[in-house]
C-alpha positions as CSV (number, residue, x, y, z in Angstrom):
1,M,11.7,-32.5,28.1
2,Q,14.9,-33.8,29.6
3,T,17.7,-31.3,30.0
4,H,21.4,-31.6,30.9
5,F,22.5,-28.3,32.4
6,T,25.4,-28.6,34.8
7,E,25.1,-27.5,38.4
8,D,27.4,-24.5,37.6
9,Q,25.1,-23.5,34.8
10,L,22.0,-23.7,36.9
11,R,23.6,-21.1,39.4
12,D,22.8,-18.6,36.6
13,P,19.3,-17.4,37.3
14,K,18.6,-17.0,33.5
15,L,19.7,-20.6,32.7
16,A,17.8,-21.9,35.7
17,Q,14.6,-20.2,34.3
18,A,15.3,-21.6,30.9
19,N,15.8,-25.1,32.4
20,K,12.4,-24.9,34.1
21,I,10.7,-23.8,30.9
22,L,12.3,-26.4,28.8
23,R,11.4,-29.2,31.3
24,S,7.8,-28.2,31.1
25,C,7.6,-29.1,27.3
26,V,6.3,-32.6,26.7
27,H,6.9,-32.7,22.9
28,C,3.1,-33.0,22.2
29,G,3.2,-30.8,19.0
30,F,-0.1,-29.0,19.7
31,C,1.9,-25.8,19.1
32,T,2.6,-26.7,15.5
33,A,-1.1,-26.5,14.6
34,T,-1.3,-22.8,15.5
35,C,2.1,-21.6,14.6
36,P,1.9,-19.2,11.6
37,T,5.4,-19.8,10.4
38,Y,5.1,-23.6,10.5
39,Q,1.8,-23.3,8.5
40,V,3.6,-21.2,5.9
41,L,7.0,-23.0,5.8
42,G,6.2,-26.5,6.9
43,D,9.6,-26.9,8.6
44,E,9.7,-28.4,12.1
45,L,12.5,-26.0,13.0
46,D,10.1,-23.2,12.2
47,S,7.6,-24.4,14.8
48,P,7.8,-23.6,18.5
49,R,8.7,-27.2,19.3
50,G,11.6,-27.1,16.8
51,R,12.8,-23.8,18.1
52,I,12.7,-25.1,21.7
53,Y,15.1,-27.9,20.6
54,L,17.4,-25.4,19.0
55,I,17.4,-23.2,22.1
56,K,18.0,-26.2,24.4
57,E,21.0,-27.3,22.5
58,M,22.4,-23.8,22.2
59,L,22.1,-23.0,25.9
60,E,23.1,-26.4,27.3
61,T,26.4,-26.4,25.3
62,G,27.0,-22.8,26.0
63,R,28.3,-22.4,22.5
64,P,27.8,-19.2,20.5
65,A,24.7,-19.1,18.3
66,D,25.2,-20.4,14.8
67,A,23.7,-19.2,11.5
68,R,21.2,-22.1,11.4
69,T,19.8,-21.5,14.8
70,V,19.6,-17.8,14.3
71,K,17.7,-18.2,11.0
72,H,15.0,-20.2,12.6
73,L,14.8,-18.1,15.8
74,D,14.6,-14.9,13.6
75,R,11.6,-16.4,11.8
76,C,9.6,-16.5,15.0
77,L,6.9,-13.8,15.2
78,S,6.6,-13.9,19.0
79,C,2.8,-14.1,18.3
80,L,2.5,-16.5,21.3
81,A,-0.3,-18.5,19.7
82,C,1.7,-21.5,20.9
83,M,1.2,-20.4,24.5
84,T,-2.5,-20.2,24.1
85,T,-2.6,-23.7,22.6
86,C,0.0,-25.4,24.9
87,P,-1.6,-27.8,27.3
88,S,1.5,-27.9,29.5
89,G,1.8,-24.1,30.0
90,V,5.3,-23.8,28.4
91,D,6.4,-20.2,29.0
92,Y,7.7,-19.8,25.4
93,M,7.6,-16.0,25.6
94,H,10.4,-15.8,28.1
95,L,12.4,-18.6,26.6
96,I,12.5,-17.0,23.1
97,D,13.3,-13.6,24.7
98,Q,16.2,-15.1,26.5
99,A,17.4,-16.9,23.4
100,R,17.3,-13.7,21.4
101,A,19.4,-11.9,24.0
102,Y,21.9,-14.7,23.9
103,V,22.0,-14.5,20.1
104,E,22.6,-10.8,20.3
105,T,25.7,-11.2,22.5
106,T,27.2,-14.3,20.9
107,Y,26.5,-14.1,17.2
108,K,27.9,-11.6,14.7
109,R,25.3,-11.0,12.0
110,P,26.2,-10.2,8.4
111,L,26.9,-6.5,8.0
112,P,23.7,-5.6,6.1
113,D,21.7,-7.3,8.9
114,R,23.6,-5.4,11.6
115,V,23.1,-2.1,9.9
116,L,19.4,-2.6,9.4
117,R,18.8,-3.7,13.0
118,W,20.8,-0.7,14.3
119,V,18.7,1.7,12.1
120,L,15.4,0.2,13.3
121,A,16.5,0.3,16.9
122,K,17.6,4.0,16.6
123,T,14.6,5.2,14.6
124,L,11.3,3.4,15.3
125,P,11.2,4.1,19.1
126,Y,11.7,7.8,18.6
127,P,8.7,9.6,17.1
128,T,10.6,12.6,15.7
129,R,13.3,10.4,14.0
130,F,10.6,8.1,12.8
131,R,8.7,11.0,11.2
132,L,11.8,12.1,9.4
133,A,12.4,8.5,8.2
134,L,8.8,8.2,7.0
135,A,9.1,11.5,5.1
136,A,12.3,10.3,3.4
137,A,10.7,6.9,2.6
138,K,7.7,8.6,1.1
139,L,10.0,10.6,-1.2
140,A,12.0,7.5,-2.2
141,R,9.0,5.3,-2.7
142,P,9.1,5.7,-6.6
143,L,12.6,4.1,-6.5
144,A,11.3,1.0,-4.7
145,P,11.0,-1.3,-7.8
146,M,14.7,-0.7,-8.6
147,L,16.0,-1.7,-5.1
148,P,17.5,-5.2,-5.0
149,S,16.7,-5.7,-1.3
150,R,13.2,-6.8,-0.4
151,R,13.8,-5.5,3.1
152,L,14.5,-2.0,1.8
153,R,11.4,-2.2,-0.4
154,A,9.4,-3.2,2.6
155,M,10.7,-0.2,4.5
156,L,9.7,2.2,1.7
157,A,6.2,0.6,1.5
158,M,5.7,1.2,5.2
159,A,5.4,4.9,4.8
160,P,1.8,6.1,4.8
161,K,0.4,8.2,2.1
162,T,0.0,11.1,4.5
163,I,2.0,11.6,7.7
164,P,-0.3,13.2,10.3
165,P,0.8,16.4,12.1
166,V,2.0,16.2,15.6
167,S,-0.8,16.0,18.2
168,R,-0.2,18.3,21.1
169,N,-2.4,15.9,23.2
170,D,0.7,13.7,23.3
171,D,2.6,16.3,25.3
172,P,2.9,15.9,29.1
173,Q,-0.2,17.3,30.6
174,T,-3.4,16.5,32.5
175,F,-6.9,16.3,31.0
176,P,-9.7,16.8,33.5
177,A,-12.7,14.5,33.5
178,S,-15.7,16.0,31.6
179,G,-18.0,15.3,34.6
180,P,-17.4,14.0,38.1
181,R,-14.1,12.2,38.4
182,R,-14.3,8.5,38.7
183,M,-10.7,7.5,38.1
184,R,-7.3,9.0,37.5
185,V,-5.4,7.2,34.7
186,A,-2.1,7.6,33.0
187,L,-2.0,7.2,29.2
188,M,1.0,5.5,27.6
189,T,1.2,7.5,24.3
190,G,3.6,5.1,22.6
191,C,6.3,5.8,20.0
192,A,5.7,4.7,16.5
193,Q,1.9,5.3,16.9
194,K,2.5,9.0,17.6
195,A,4.1,9.2,14.1
196,L,1.7,6.9,12.2
197,N,-1.7,7.7,13.6
198,T,-2.3,10.5,16.1
199,D,-6.1,9.9,16.1
200,I,-5.8,6.9,18.4
201,N,-4.5,8.7,21.4
202,D,-6.9,11.7,20.7
203,A,-9.9,9.4,20.6
204,T,-8.7,7.6,23.8
205,I,-8.4,10.8,25.7
206,R,-11.9,12.1,24.6
207,L,-13.6,8.8,25.4
208,L,-12.0,8.4,28.8
209,R,-12.8,12.0,29.8
210,R,-16.4,11.5,28.7
211,L,-16.6,8.4,31.0
212,G,-15.3,10.3,34.0
213,C,-11.5,9.8,33.9
214,E,-8.9,12.3,34.6
215,V,-6.2,11.5,32.0
216,V,-2.6,12.3,32.6
217,V,0.2,12.1,30.1
218,P,3.3,11.7,32.4
219,R,6.5,13.6,31.7
220,G,9.3,11.3,30.7
221,I,7.4,8.4,29.1
222,G,8.6,7.0,25.8
223,C,8.9,3.7,23.9
224,C,7.8,0.7,26.1
225,G,11.0,-1.2,24.9
226,A,9.2,-3.9,22.9
227,L,10.8,-3.1,19.6
228,T,14.4,-3.5,20.9
229,H,13.4,-6.2,23.3
230,H,12.3,-8.5,20.5
231,M,15.6,-7.9,18.7
232,G,17.5,-9.1,21.8
233,R,18.9,-5.7,22.6
234,E,18.4,-6.0,26.3
235,G,20.4,-2.9,27.3
236,E,18.2,-0.6,25.2
237,S,14.9,-2.3,26.1
238,H,15.6,-2.3,29.8
239,A,16.7,1.4,29.7
240,A,13.4,2.3,28.0
241,A,11.4,0.2,30.6
242,R,13.2,1.9,33.5
243,A,12.5,5.4,32.1
244,N,8.8,4.6,31.9
245,I,8.7,3.0,35.3
246,A,10.3,6.1,36.8
247,A,7.8,8.4,35.0
248,F,4.7,6.4,36.0
249,M,5.9,5.9,39.6
250,A,6.5,9.7,39.9
251,E,2.9,10.3,38.9
252,K,1.6,7.6,41.1
253,N,3.5,8.8,44.2
254,A,2.5,12.5,43.5
255,D,-1.2,12.4,42.8
256,G,-2.1,8.7,42.6
257,L,-3.1,6.5,39.7
258,D,-5.9,4.0,39.3
259,A,-4.6,2.6,36.1
260,I,-2.1,2.9,33.3
261,V,-4.0,2.7,30.1
262,I,-2.4,1.3,26.9
263,N,-4.1,1.4,23.5
264,T,-1.4,-0.4,21.6
265,S,-1.5,-4.1,22.6
266,G,2.1,-4.8,21.7
267,C,3.1,-2.2,24.2
268,G,0.6,-3.6,26.7
269,T,2.1,-7.1,26.6
270,T,5.5,-5.6,27.3
271,V,4.5,-3.2,30.1
272,K,2.6,-6.0,31.9
273,D,5.8,-8.0,31.8
274,Y,8.0,-5.2,33.4
275,G,8.0,-7.0,36.8
276,Q,9.4,-10.2,35.2
277,M,11.7,-8.2,33.0
278,L,13.4,-6.1,35.6
279,G,12.5,-7.8,38.9
280,T,12.0,-4.6,41.0
281,A,9.1,-3.6,43.2
282,D,8.5,-0.5,41.1
283,A,8.5,-2.5,37.9
284,A,5.9,-4.9,39.4
285,A,3.8,-2.0,40.6
286,V,3.7,-0.5,37.1
287,A,2.9,-3.9,35.6
288,S,0.0,-4.4,38.0
289,L,-1.5,-1.0,37.0
290,A,-1.3,-1.6,33.3
291,L,-4.6,-2.2,31.5
292,D,-5.5,-2.4,27.8
293,I,-8.0,0.3,26.8
294,S,-10.7,-2.5,26.4
295,E,-10.1,-3.7,29.9
296,L,-10.5,-0.2,31.3
297,L,-13.6,0.5,29.3
298,Q,-15.3,-2.6,30.6
299,K,-14.6,-1.4,34.2
300,L,-16.1,2.0,33.3
301,T,-19.2,0.6,31.7
302,L,-19.6,2.0,28.2
303,P,-23.0,3.4,27.4
304,E,-25.2,1.1,25.2
305,G,-25.7,2.5,21.7
306,A,-28.3,2.1,19.0
307,A,-27.7,-0.1,16.1
308,K,-25.3,1.6,13.6
309,G,-26.1,-0.5,10.5
310,L,-22.4,-1.2,10.1
311,T,-20.5,-4.5,10.1
312,V,-17.2,-4.5,11.8
313,A,-14.7,-7.3,11.1
314,Y,-12.7,-7.5,14.3
315,H,-9.0,-8.4,13.9
316,A,-7.6,-9.9,17.1
317,A,-4.0,-8.7,17.5
318,C,-1.8,-11.5,18.7
319,S,-0.4,-9.4,21.5
320,L,-3.9,-8.9,22.8
321,Q,-5.5,-12.4,22.4
322,H,-2.3,-14.4,23.1
323,G,0.0,-12.1,24.9
324,Q,-2.6,-10.7,27.3
325,Q,-5.4,-13.3,26.9
326,I,-7.9,-10.5,26.1
327,K,-10.3,-12.1,23.7
328,T,-13.9,-11.0,24.2
329,A,-13.7,-7.5,25.7
330,P,-13.1,-5.5,22.4
331,K,-15.9,-7.4,20.6
332,D,-18.3,-7.0,23.5
333,L,-17.6,-3.3,23.6
334,L,-18.2,-2.9,19.8
335,K,-21.5,-4.8,20.0
336,R,-22.6,-2.7,23.0
337,A,-21.9,0.4,21.0
338,G,-24.2,-0.7,18.3
339,F,-22.0,-2.3,15.7
340,T,-22.5,-5.7,14.1
341,V,-19.2,-7.7,14.8
342,V,-17.9,-10.5,12.7
343,E,-14.6,-12.5,13.0
344,P,-12.5,-13.9,10.2
345,A,-11.6,-17.6,9.8
346,D,-8.4,-18.5,11.6
347,S,-8.6,-15.4,13.8
348,H,-5.8,-16.9,16.0
349,L,-3.2,-16.5,13.3
350,C,-0.9,-13.5,13.0
351,C,-1.2,-10.9,10.3
352,G,2.6,-10.8,9.9
353,S,3.3,-7.4,11.3
354,A,4.8,-8.4,14.7
355,G,6.7,-5.2,15.5
356,T,9.7,-5.1,13.1
357,Y,9.0,-8.6,11.6
358,N,7.4,-7.2,8.4
359,L,10.7,-5.3,7.8
360,L,13.1,-8.1,8.8
361,Q,11.2,-11.0,7.3
362,P,9.2,-9.4,4.5
363,E,8.6,-12.6,2.5
364,I,6.9,-14.5,5.3
365,S,5.2,-11.4,6.5
366,A,3.7,-10.8,3.1
367,Q,2.2,-14.3,2.9
368,L,0.7,-14.0,6.4
369,K,-0.7,-10.6,5.4
370,A,-2.3,-11.9,2.3
371,R,-4.0,-14.7,4.2
372,K,-5.3,-12.4,6.9
373,V,-6.7,-9.8,4.4
374,Q,-8.4,-12.6,2.4
375,T,-10.2,-13.9,5.5
376,L,-11.2,-10.5,6.7
377,E,-12.5,-9.4,3.3
378,A,-14.4,-12.7,3.0
379,K,-16.8,-11.3,5.7
380,H,-17.7,-8.3,3.5
381,P,-17.3,-5.8,6.3
382,D,-17.8,-2.1,6.2
383,I,-15.0,-1.6,8.6
384,I,-12.0,-3.5,10.0
385,A,-11.2,-2.8,13.6
386,A,-8.0,-3.7,15.5
387,G,-6.3,-2.8,18.8
388,N,-2.7,-2.5,17.6
389,I,-1.2,0.1,15.3
390,G,1.2,-2.4,13.7
391,C,-1.7,-4.7,12.7
392,M,-3.6,-1.7,11.4
393,M,-0.7,-0.6,9.1
394,Q,-0.1,-4.2,7.9
395,I,-3.7,-4.9,7.0
396,G,-4.4,-1.4,5.7
397,S,-1.6,-1.7,3.2
398,A,-3.4,-4.5,1.4
399,T,-7.2,-3.7,1.6
400,G,-9.6,-1.0,0.5
401,V,-11.7,-1.6,3.5
402,P,-11.2,1.2,6.1
403,V,-9.1,0.0,9.0
404,V,-9.5,1.8,12.3
405,H,-8.7,1.3,16.0
406,T,-11.4,-0.1,18.2
407,V,-11.2,3.0,20.4
408,E,-11.9,5.3,17.5
409,L,-15.2,3.5,16.8
410,L,-16.2,3.6,20.5
411,D,-15.4,7.3,20.7
412,W,-17.5,7.9,17.6
413,A,-20.4,5.9,19.0
414,T,-20.4,7.9,22.2
415,G,-20.3,11.4,20.8
416,G,-16.8,11.8,19.2
417,P,-16.0,12.6,15.6
418,K,-16.2,10.0,12.8
419,P,-12.8,8.3,12.4
420,R,-11.0,9.9,9.5
421,A,-10.3,6.6,7.7
422,L,-14.0,5.8,7.9
423,A,-15.1,9.3,6.8
424,R,-13.0,9.1,3.7
425,A,-14.5,5.7,2.8
426,L,-18.2,6.3,3.6
427,D,-18.6,10.0,2.6
């Protein structure tokens, strides 16, 4: 793609990066075939190629973002399926991130939009606040049909039927390996996940200890920054990243770390990008240690299990298959543990969760959710497994098939308790 940035503009490192990314696009349109929003809306401006044109024009002119540009950029899920498909290697992830930050600083959104985004940014990354919000939403859910705003109705619908009690395993502490220590790893406990489903971290700790890991929950870790990062709120997302980097580096420098294990793939994609995000040596060190739980389990060699007689439909979270390019590891692990694994049609397409997307773009999200659930249920599975809490909540809200985290099944298969969602469905 031809660009027309001035020499003065290209002295700005961000614009120089954007220029490089834009120039790598050859207009081929392969991305449109795998873009969920283009599939739903059929508008070129709601495809990666269309958004690239909008970003190019906005950045080249240096003008403030306008309502038309913001509308189409806001509709992007950041699922990154376009990057998996792109034959030219266009770094769309960093281009859309930069565009969102530019929008945040140059565009004044309507008041209801500003308020909602502020509430989400100040609530979701903080487990205690989020728990209180979920409890309030649960009480207010009977009023949902009377609310005029679809966004507000989506927020109320997000509240689970039961809010799990706080797990003390998420507190800063060290869990010794059950046998001889093979590795020392830090667990990123997350933020929203600690309020929505405490079983995931509990299962992760049990399984890793069983496989010879000393598991440490460092003091000072919190939200990875993804939720605010994808809203263009760089100050908040970078502050969250710096806090996590300081916590992980303190642990690494004190007693050493072989890995930082992450069981929420949306967080994993962000932590692995800390080096690019902040550009410091410590950020790069933390990013290089980050592993999805499936990557770490492959290194540890999960014991082979007997056939379980259960069919698992594996949902590939976008942040795992596109953001981190981890495609086979979770399925291979489930098969090794004794489960029969099936995949839905169009497994590359997003379920519509995408962080806060299901709250900010509920109409498009609902269409994508319906498609995803239909393709999963078409496989007639006993269980649906995923590696990301957002996907689990999104899919679980529209199906009667139990939805569990991959690590919960692997923990169960190697001696842990039956996942609660599965126990309720099968018992």
